[in-house]
C-alpha positions as CSV (number, residue, x, y, z in Angstrom):
1,M,-11.5,-1.8,4.9
2,L,-10.4,-5.3,5.7
3,I,-7.5,-6.7,3.6
4,D,-6.7,-10.4,3.4
5,P,-3.1,-10.8,4.8
6,A,-2.4,-13.3,2.0
7,L,-3.0,-10.5,-0.5
8,I,-0.5,-8.3,1.3
9,S,2.1,-11.0,1.3
10,K,1.5,-11.8,-2.3
11,Y,1.7,-8.3,-3.7
12,N,4.2,-6.7,-1.4
13,T,7.1,-6.4,-3.9
14,Q,9.3,-3.7,-5.3
15,G,8.0,-1.5,-8.0
16,P,7.9,2.0,-9.5
17,R,5.6,4.9,-8.6
18,Y,5.1,5.6,-12.3
19,T,5.6,9.4,-12.3
20,S,6.9,8.4,-15.8
21,Y,7.1,5.5,-18.1
22,P,9.7,4.3,-19.0
23,T,10.9,4.9,-15.4
24,V,14.2,6.6,-14.6
25,P,16.4,3.5,-14.3
26,Q,15.9,2.9,-18.0
27,W,17.2,6.3,-19.0
28,T,20.6,6.1,-20.5
29,A,23.8,8.1,-20.1
30,P,25.1,9.8,-22.1
31,F,22.0,11.5,-23.5
32,S,23.0,14.6,-25.4
33,S,21.1,17.9,-24.9
34,D,20.8,17.9,-28.7
35,Y,18.2,15.1,-28.4
36,L,16.2,17.2,-26.0
37,Q,16.4,20.4,-28.0
38,S,15.3,18.5,-31.1
39,S,12.2,17.4,-29.1
40,L,11.6,20.9,-27.7
41,S,11.5,22.3,-31.3
42,K,8.4,20.1,-31.8
43,V,6.6,21.3,-28.7
44,G,3.6,23.3,-29.8
45,Q,2.4,26.4,-28.0
46,D,-1.3,25.4,-28.1
47,L,-1.0,24.0,-24.5
48,P,0.6,25.9,-21.6
49,L,3.8,24.4,-20.2
50,S,4.8,23.3,-16.7
51,L,8.0,24.6,-15.2
52,Y,9.6,22.9,-12.2
53,V,12.5,24.8,-10.4
54,H,14.6,22.7,-8.0
55,I,16.0,24.6,-5.0
56,P,18.3,22.0,-3.4
57,F,19.4,23.8,-0.3
58,C,18.6,22.7,3.2
59,E,20.1,23.8,6.5
60,Q,20.1,20.2,7.9
61,L,19.6,16.7,6.5
62,C,16.4,14.9,7.2
63,L,17.1,11.2,7.4
64,F,14.0,10.1,5.5
65,C,14.8,12.3,2.5
66,G,15.2,10.8,-0.9
67,C,15.6,14.1,-2.8
68,H,18.8,15.7,-4.2
69,T,19.8,18.2,-1.6
70,I,22.7,20.5,-0.7
71,I,23.2,21.0,3.0
72,T,24.5,24.6,3.6
73,R,23.8,27.8,5.4
74,S,25.7,29.9,2.8
75,I,23.7,32.7,1.2
76,E,26.6,33.1,-1.3
77,T,26.1,29.6,-2.5
78,S,22.4,30.1,-3.2
79,W,23.1,33.4,-5.1
80,K,25.5,31.6,-7.4
81,Y,22.9,28.9,-8.0
82,L,20.3,31.5,-8.9
83,K,22.6,32.9,-11.6
84,L,23.0,29.5,-13.1
85,L,19.2,29.0,-13.2
86,E,19.0,32.3,-15.1
87,I,21.2,30.8,-17.8
88,E,19.1,27.6,-17.9
89,F,15.8,29.6,-18.3
90,R,17.3,31.5,-21.3
91,L,18.6,28.3,-23.0
92,L,15.2,26.7,-22.7
93,A,13.2,29.7,-23.8
94,E,15.4,30.1,-26.9
95,N,13.9,27.0,-28.4
96,F,10.6,28.9,-28.9
97,W,9.6,31.6,-31.4
98,K,7.8,33.5,-28.6
99,K,7.8,33.5,-24.8
100,P,6.7,30.1,-23.7
101,L,3.4,30.2,-21.8
102,I,3.4,28.6,-18.3
103,G,0.2,27.0,-16.9
104,Q,1.9,25.4,-13.9
105,L,5.0,26.6,-12.0
106,H,6.3,24.7,-9.0
107,W,9.3,25.4,-6.7
108,G,10.5,22.2,-5.0
109,G,13.5,21.0,-3.1
110,G,15.3,20.8,-0.9
111,T,13.8,23.8,0.9
112,P,12.7,26.5,-1.5
113,N,12.1,28.9,1.4
114,F,15.8,28.6,2.2
115,L,15.9,31.6,-0.2
116,S,15.5,35.1,1.3
117,S,12.7,37.4,0.2
118,E,15.2,39.2,-2.0
119,Q,16.3,36.0,-3.7
120,I,12.6,34.9,-4.1
121,R,11.9,38.1,-6.0
122,Y,15.0,37.8,-8.1
123,L,14.3,34.2,-9.1
124,F,10.7,35.0,-9.9
125,G,11.8,38.0,-12.0
126,Q,14.1,35.8,-14.0
127,I,11.3,33.4,-14.8
128,S,9.1,36.3,-15.8
129,D,11.8,37.6,-18.1
130,H,11.8,34.4,-20.1
131,F,8.3,33.0,-19.7
132,S,4.8,34.3,-19.6
133,F,1.9,33.1,-17.4
134,A,-1.5,31.9,-18.3
135,A,-4.3,33.8,-16.6
136,D,-5.3,30.8,-14.5
137,A,-1.7,29.5,-13.9
138,E,-1.1,27.4,-10.8
139,I,1.9,28.8,-9.0
140,S,3.1,26.7,-6.1
141,I,5.9,26.2,-3.7
142,E,7.1,23.7,-1.0
143,C,8.0,25.3,2.3
144,D,9.4,24.1,5.6
145,P,7.5,25.9,8.5
146,N,10.6,25.6,10.7
147,V,12.5,28.2,8.6
148,L,9.6,30.2,7.2
149,A,9.4,33.9,7.9
150,A,6.2,35.9,7.7
151,E,8.0,38.3,5.2
152,Q,8.7,35.3,2.9
153,L,5.0,34.3,2.8
154,E,4.0,37.9,2.1
155,T,6.5,38.1,-0.8
156,L,5.2,34.9,-2.3
157,S,1.6,36.1,-2.1
158,E,2.5,39.4,-3.7
159,L,4.3,37.7,-6.6
160,G,1.2,35.6,-7.4
161,F,1.9,32.2,-5.7
162,N,-1.5,30.7,-5.1
163,R,-0.7,27.2,-3.8
164,I,1.6,26.2,-1.0
165,S,2.7,22.8,0.4
166,F,4.0,22.3,3.9
167,G,6.2,19.3,4.8
168,L,5.1,17.8,8.1
169,Q,5.8,14.1,7.9
170,D,4.6,13.0,11.4
171,L,4.0,14.9,14.7
172,D,5.1,12.0,17.0
173,P,8.2,13.2,19.0
174,T,9.9,9.8,18.8
175,V,9.5,9.6,15.0
176,Q,10.6,13.2,14.6
177,K,13.8,12.7,16.6
178,T,14.6,9.5,14.7
179,I,14.3,11.1,11.3
180,N,16.0,14.3,12.4
181,R,13.0,16.6,11.7
182,I,11.7,18.3,14.8
183,Q,8.6,20.3,14.0
184,T,5.8,21.4,16.2
185,Y,2.1,21.5,15.4
186,E,2.0,25.1,16.5
187,K,4.7,26.1,14.0
188,T,2.8,24.4,11.2
189,A,-0.5,25.8,12.2
190,E,1.0,29.3,12.3
191,A,2.2,28.9,8.7
192,V,-1.1,27.5,7.5
193,D,-3.2,30.3,9.2
194,H,-0.9,33.1,7.7
195,S,-1.2,31.5,4.3
196,R,-5.0,31.6,4.4
197,T,-4.9,35.2,5.6
198,L,-2.8,36.1,2.6
199,G,-5.3,34.4,0.2
200,F,-3.5,31.2,-0.9
201,R,-6.3,29.3,-2.7
202,G,-4.7,25.9,-2.0
203,I,-2.9,24.6,1.0
204,N,-1.3,21.1,1.0
205,I,0.2,19.1,3.9
206,D,2.8,16.4,3.2
207,L,2.8,13.4,5.4
208,I,4.8,10.1,5.3
209,Y,3.7,6.7,6.4
210,G,6.0,3.8,7.2
211,L,8.5,5.9,9.2
212,P,10.5,4.3,12.0
213,Y,8.6,3.9,15.3
214,Q,5.3,4.8,13.6
215,T,2.2,2.9,14.6
216,V,-1.5,3.0,13.8
217,E,-2.1,4.6,17.2
218,S,0.6,7.2,17.0
219,F,-0.2,8.2,13.5
220,R,-3.9,8.6,14.4
221,T,-2.9,11.5,16.6
222,T,-1.1,13.1,13.7
223,L,-4.1,12.6,11.5
224,E,-6.5,14.2,14.0
225,L,-4.2,17.3,14.4
226,V,-3.7,17.6,10.6
227,S,-7.5,17.6,10.1
228,E,-7.8,20.6,12.5
229,L,-5.6,22.5,10.0
230,S,-8.2,21.6,7.3
231,P,-5.8,21.5,4.3
232,D,-7.2,21.4,0.8
233,R,-5.0,18.5,-0.2
234,I,-2.9,15.8,1.5
235,A,0.1,14.1,0.1
236,L,0.6,10.9,2.1
237,Y,3.9,9.4,0.7
238,S,5.1,5.9,1.4
239,F,8.5,6.0,3.0
240,A,11.1,4.6,0.6
241,Y,13.9,3.0,2.6
242,L,16.7,2.6,0.1
243,P,20.0,2.9,2.1
244,S,22.0,1.5,-0.7
245,I,21.1,4.6,-2.8
246,K,20.5,7.1,0.0
247,V,23.4,6.3,2.3
248,H,22.3,8.7,5.1
249,Q,19.2,6.4,5.6
250,K,21.6,3.8,7.2
251,A,21.3,5.9,10.4
252,I,17.6,4.9,10.6
253,P,17.1,1.7,12.7
254,E,15.7,-0.7,10.1
255,E,14.1,-3.0,12.7
256,K,11.8,-0.1,13.8
257,I,10.4,0.5,10.3
258,P,6.8,-0.9,9.9
259,K,6.5,-3.3,7.0
260,G,3.9,-5.3,5.0
261,G,0.6,-5.5,6.8
262,E,1.7,-3.2,9.6
263,K,2.6,-0.4,7.1
264,L,-0.6,-0.9,5.1
265,A,-2.7,-0.7,8.3
266,I,-1.2,2.8,8.9
267,F,-2.2,3.9,5.4
268,L,-5.7,2.4,5.8
269,E,-6.1,4.3,9.0
270,A,-5.3,7.5,7.1
271,L,-7.7,6.5,4.2
272,T,-10.5,5.9,6.7
273,H,-9.8,9.1,8.6
274,F,-9.6,11.5,5.6
275,S,-12.7,9.9,4.0
276,S,-14.6,10.6,7.2
277,C,-13.4,14.2,7.0
278,G,-14.9,14.7,3.5
279,M,-11.7,14.2,1.5
280,E,-11.5,12.1,-1.7
281,Y,-8.9,9.6,-2.3
282,I,-7.4,10.7,-5.6
283,G,-5.0,7.8,-6.0
284,L,-1.7,6.3,-4.8
285,D,-0.8,9.0,-2.2
286,H,-3.0,12.0,-2.7
287,F,-6.2,13.2,-1.1
288,A,-8.2,16.3,-1.7
289,K,-11.4,18.0,-0.6
290,R,-14.3,17.2,-2.8
291,E,-14.5,20.8,-4.0
292,D,-10.8,21.0,-4.8
293,E,-9.7,21.2,-8.4
294,L,-7.9,17.9,-8.1
295,S,-11.1,16.0,-7.1
296,I,-13.1,17.8,-9.9
297,A,-10.4,16.9,-12.5
298,R,-10.6,13.2,-11.5
299,R,-14.4,13.2,-11.8
300,N,-14.2,15.0,-15.2
301,G,-11.5,12.7,-16.6
302,K,-8.9,15.5,-16.7
303,L,-6.5,14.3,-14.1
304,W,-2.9,13.9,-15.1
305,R,0.3,12.6,-13.5
306,N,3.9,13.7,-13.9
307,F,7.0,14.2,-11.9
308,M,5.2,16.8,-9.7
309,G,2.6,14.1,-8.8
310,Y,-1.1,14.4,-9.6
311,T,-2.1,17.6,-11.4
312,V,-5.3,19.1,-12.8
313,N,-4.5,19.2,-16.5
314,K,-2.1,17.7,-19.0
315,T,0.4,20.4,-20.2
316,G,2.3,20.6,-23.4
317,A,5.6,19.7,-21.7
318,L,7.3,19.8,-18.3
319,F,10.6,21.7,-18.0
320,G,12.6,20.6,-15.0
321,T,15.3,23.1,-14.1
322,G,18.1,23.1,-11.5
323,V,20.3,20.3,-10.3
324,S,18.5,16.9,-11.0
325,G,15.6,18.6,-12.7
326,I,13.6,16.4,-15.1
327,T,12.1,17.5,-18.4
328,M,9.3,15.6,-20.1
329,T,8.1,16.1,-23.6
330,D,5.9,13.8,-25.7
331,D,9.0,12.2,-27.3
332,N,11.7,12.4,-24.7
333,Y,12.5,12.4,-21.0
334,A,15.8,14.1,-19.9
335,Q,17.3,14.6,-16.5
336,N,19.8,17.3,-15.5
337,S,23.1,16.4,-13.9
338,V,22.8,15.7,-10.2
339,D,26.3,16.9,-9.7
340,R,26.5,20.6,-9.1
341,K,29.9,21.1,-10.7
342,S,28.8,19.3,-13.9
343,Y,25.6,21.3,-13.9
344,E,27.5,24.5,-13.7
345,S,30.1,23.6,-16.2
346,A,27.5,22.8,-18.9
347,L,25.5,26.0,-18.4
348,L,28.7,28.2,-18.5
349,Q,29.4,26.6,-21.9
350,G,25.9,27.5,-23.1
351,I,24.7,23.9,-23.0
352,L,21.6,22.4,-21.3
353,P,23.0,20.3,-18.4
354,I,21.5,17.0,-19.5
355,Y,23.3,13.8,-18.3
356,R,20.8,11.1,-19.0
357,G,17.5,10.5,-20.8
358,I,15.5,8.4,-23.2
359,A,13.8,8.8,-26.6
360,L,10.4,7.2,-26.5
361,N,9.2,4.8,-29.2
362,D,5.6,3.9,-30.0
363,D,5.5,1.0,-27.6
364,D,6.8,3.2,-24.8
365,K,4.1,5.8,-25.5
366,L,1.3,3.2,-25.7
367,R,2.3,1.6,-22.4
368,R,2.7,5.1,-20.9
369,D,-1.0,5.8,-21.8
370,V,-2.2,2.5,-20.3
371,I,-0.3,3.1,-17.1
372,Q,-1.3,6.8,-16.9
373,S,-5.0,5.8,-17.2
374,L,-4.7,3.1,-14.5
375,M,-2.9,5.5,-12.1
376,C,-5.3,8.5,-12.7
377,F,-8.7,6.9,-13.3
378,G,-8.4,3.3,-12.2
379,K,-9.5,2.0,-15.6
380,V,-8.4,1.5,-19.2
381,D,-9.9,0.1,-22.3
382,L,-7.2,-1.9,-24.1
383,G,-9.3,-2.1,-27.2
384,R,-9.2,1.6,-27.7
385,V,-5.9,2.9,-26.3
386,G,-3.9,1.8,-29.3
387,F,-5.8,3.7,-31.9
388,P,-3.5,6.8,-32.0
389,Y,-0.5,4.4,-32.7
390,G,-2.2,2.3,-35.3
391,I,-2.0,-0.7,-33.0
392,E,-4.8,-3.3,-32.4
393,S,-4.0,-3.3,-28.7
394,S,-6.4,-6.0,-27.5
395,S,-4.3,-8.6,-29.3
396,Y,-1.1,-6.6,-28.7
397,F,-1.6,-7.0,-25.0
398,S,-2.7,-10.6,-25.1
399,K,0.2,-11.7,-22.8
400,E,-0.7,-8.9,-20.3
401,M,-4.4,-9.9,-20.4
402,E,-3.4,-13.4,-19.4
403,A,-1.2,-12.1,-16.5
404,L,-4.2,-10.0,-15.3
405,D,-6.4,-13.1,-14.6
406,P,-4.9,-13.9,-11.2
407,L,-5.5,-10.2,-10.1
408,A,-9.1,-10.5,-11.2
409,K,-9.5,-13.7,-9.2
410,D,-8.0,-11.8,-6.2
411,G,-10.5,-9.0,-6.6
412,L,-8.1,-6.3,-7.5
413,I,-9.6,-5.7,-11.0
414,R,-12.7,-6.5,-13.0
415,I,-12.3,-7.5,-16.7
416,D,-15.1,-7.0,-19.2
417,G,-13.8,-7.8,-22.7
418,T,-10.9,-5.3,-23.2
419,Q,-12.1,-3.0,-20.4
420,I,-10.1,-3.2,-17.1
421,D,-11.6,-1.6,-14.0
422,V,-9.6,-1.3,-10.7
423,T,-11.7,-2.2,-7.7
424,D,-11.6,-0.3,-4.4
425,I,-9.2,-2.8,-2.9
426,G,-7.3,-2.8,-6.2
427,R,-6.6,0.9,-5.9
428,L,-4.3,0.1,-3.0
429,F,-2.3,-2.2,-5.3
430,V,-2.5,-0.1,-8.4
431,R,1.3,-0.1,-8.8
432,N,1.2,-3.9,-9.0
433,I,-1.4,-3.7,-11.7
434,A,0.5,-1.1,-13.7
435,M,3.7,-3.2,-13.4
436,L,2.2,-5.9,-15.6
437,F,2.4,-3.5,-18.6
438,D,6.0,-2.5,-17.9
439,R,8.2,-4.3,-20.4
440,Y,11.4,-3.1,-18.7
441,L,10.6,-4.0,-15.2
442,E,12.4,-7.4,-14.7
443,R,15.8,-5.8,-15.4
444,E,15.5,-3.1,-12.6
445,A,13.0,-4.3,-10.0
446,K,15.4,-3.9,-7.1
447,S,15.9,-0.2,-7.9
448,F,12.4,0.6,-6.5
449,S,10.7,0.9,-3.2
450,S,8.1,-1.5,-1.8
451,T,4.7,-1.3,-3.3
452,I,3.1,-1.5,0.1
């Protein structure tokens, strides 16, 4: 796919990834746990819930990382954390008249397989004590092959985990050394093969483009090796270089980071490669085999997007537990404290450890629906999306429709009345399209990563 360099220059700006709308910088502090609990009381049990468990521990710090992590080798520290999670599960479950039903469980990090097999069993047992599982629940975990033992994989399989994601980032030795993440292809392949033997139905590989010293040629080698692993899904994240927020990224030589057209060329190389291997481009940073549930959901109009990325179905709510965990209901977003001591103090007082959040008004919900449709399906009908809110949205969005005209002239979208369709080229700039519907954006544009 050939992209006009002028388009890259024009649309290479800073913007959100829209795992939520309104985005996190708009969430205010303080935001009392009372607001969240009021919202939880309205969550029905007709839809299963999603539960995210944040395991922040890592043995070493990877310089590309933008997650909330705790660098330690102390098993005592992780046991103490698991006891706090137990309290949080109980406090959440108490808002329901019967055991909440989970349709999607995900353990992320950090490095979830920092936990021993004994700790994995303990944590899963605590979840099972307070929640029940749908028969077709997706139960997934992120793992680092460098610290993954065969016993841990076998324990996960025995407990019912059916999807697993392996962080790989890039196989080039120079890139790995620069980002402080040395990982061999052989170690990754061993983890993938063992997972298949144990019956995991979904295997995901995480890659990052835009890393220092990365080139189209060097990344092509990584892509070819990853294809030999034949993962069911690929998450190809754009490297977010934000040293003012993530201070450890200052150790990365900024002049060696590919930018603009060079960075986009690396992504396009991956897009072409994975397409030739029979994988579908789901959107933004996700690829999946055509027969995978994610691809089927997109074709059937059931794709959804939340803080865990693209997923196969909309759930009733997302509970984010652990340090920095994010909870999403229809009416509120709330984030747990990112400070471990504050998180612990709240839980020991029997209070959900919320430190910021936002209550959504009808305008927020309407714009969330528009952005969600663009991000998941590459289209939206502004004449219809406002019906649930009693809003005649074709006139409501007259200003936005005006702003869309230049994008149509640039070939990023097609406009037919109130119907907006994102073109193939436009899918690469979908964040820019969504940004036109973000009424908060001008205030916080510099808080986000580059859209290209």
